[in-house]
C-alpha positions in Angstrom: 140.8 -105.8 1.2 142.9 -106.4 -1.9 141.9 -108.8 -4.8 143.7 -110.3 -7.6 143.4 -112.5 -10.6 145.3 -116.1 -10.7 146.3 -115.8 -14.4 145.9 -119.9 -14.5 142.4 -120.5 -13.1 141.3 -117.2 -14.0 139.7 -116.6 -10.3 139.5 -113.5 -8.7 141.0 -114.2 -5.2 141.8 -112.3 -1.8 145.5 -110.9 -2.2 145.3 -110.7 1.6 142.9 -110.2 4.5 144.5 -107.0 5.7 142.3 -104.4 7.0 144.3 -101.1 6.2 143.3 -97.9 8.5 144.6 -95.3 6.3 145.5 -95.1 2.7 149.0 -94.4 3.1 149.5 -98.1 4.3 147.2 -99.4 1.3 149.6 -97.6 -1.1 152.8 -98.7 0.5 151.1 -102.2 -0.1 150.5 -102.0 -3.7 152.5 -103.9 -6.2 154.6 -102.1 -8.8 153.8 -103.9 -11.8 151.0 -105.8 -11.0 147.1 -104.7 -11.3 144.7 -104.9 -8.2 140.9 -104.6 -7.3 140.6 -103.0 -4.0 137.3 -102.6 -1.8 137.0 -99.5 -0.1 135.0 -98.3 2.6 135.9 -95.0 3.6 134.2 -92.6 6.3 134.3 -88.9 5.3 132.8 -85.8 6.0 131.1 -83.8 3.1 131.1 -80.0 2.8 127.5 -80.0 4.3 129.0 -81.4 7.5 127.2 -84.8 6.6 129.2 -88.1 7.2 129.2 -90.1 4.3 131.1 -93.9 4.0 130.8 -94.4 0.3 131.7 -98.3 -0.6 133.8 -98.2 -4.0 136.6 -100.3 -5.8 139.3 -99.0 -6.9 141.0 -100.5 -9.7 144.7 -100.1 -9.5 146.1 -100.5 -13.2 150.0 -99.5 -13.0 151.5 -98.3 -16.3 154.3 -100.8 -15.9 152.0 -104.1 -15.9 152.1 -105.9 -19.0 149.5 -106.0 -21.7 148.3 -109.6 -20.9 147.4 -108.4 -17.1 146.0 -105.3 -18.5 143.7 -107.5 -20.8 143.0 -110.2 -18.0 141.6 -107.1 -15.5 139.9 -105.1 -17.9 137.7 -107.8 -18.6 136.9 -108.7 -15.0 136.4 -105.0 -13.8 132.8 -104.9 -14.3 132.3 -108.6 -13.0 134.0 -107.7 -9.6 132.0 -104.3 -9.8 128.6 -105.9 -9.6 129.9 -108.9 -7.7 131.0 -106.6 -4.6 127.7 -104.5 -5.2 130.0 -101.1 -5.2 128.1 -97.8 -6.0 131.5 -96.7 -8.0 135.0 -97.4 -9.6 137.8 -95.1 -8.9 140.8 -96.1 -11.4 144.3 -95.1 -10.2 147.6 -95.8 -12.0 150.1 -95.0 -9.2 150.2 -95.6 -5.3 150.4 -91.6 -5.1 146.7 -91.5 -6.8 145.4 -92.5 -3.3 146.1 -89.0 -2.2 143.0 -87.9 -4.6 140.7 -90.5 -3.5 139.1 -88.4 -1.0 138.4 -85.4 -3.4 137.1 -88.1 -5.7 134.7 -89.5 -3.3 133.4 -86.2 -2.4 132.8 -85.4 -5.8 135.4 -82.6 -6.0 137.3 -82.2 -9.1 
């Protein structure tokens, strides 16, 4: 689920109700010049062999985003984190950064 902030009402709302089955699909849908909060529940197998399904928030802030949107999303980041009750925030600035999310979730450098 991708969330966005309405600049007029300053409300955080769902950008879509799509459920993505892989990170590539999600990356294809991220806008080039606008930030998004993405709530992610991602099943993975840890090096110990144990299955883990962490619930995290991706904070997508593209470098091409204007400063007004940067400030708006930066100010709402902790509110979104607390409201969604996620365990971790992973910051990304390009769709290509999604390729490293699994390693970050596993705690690998």
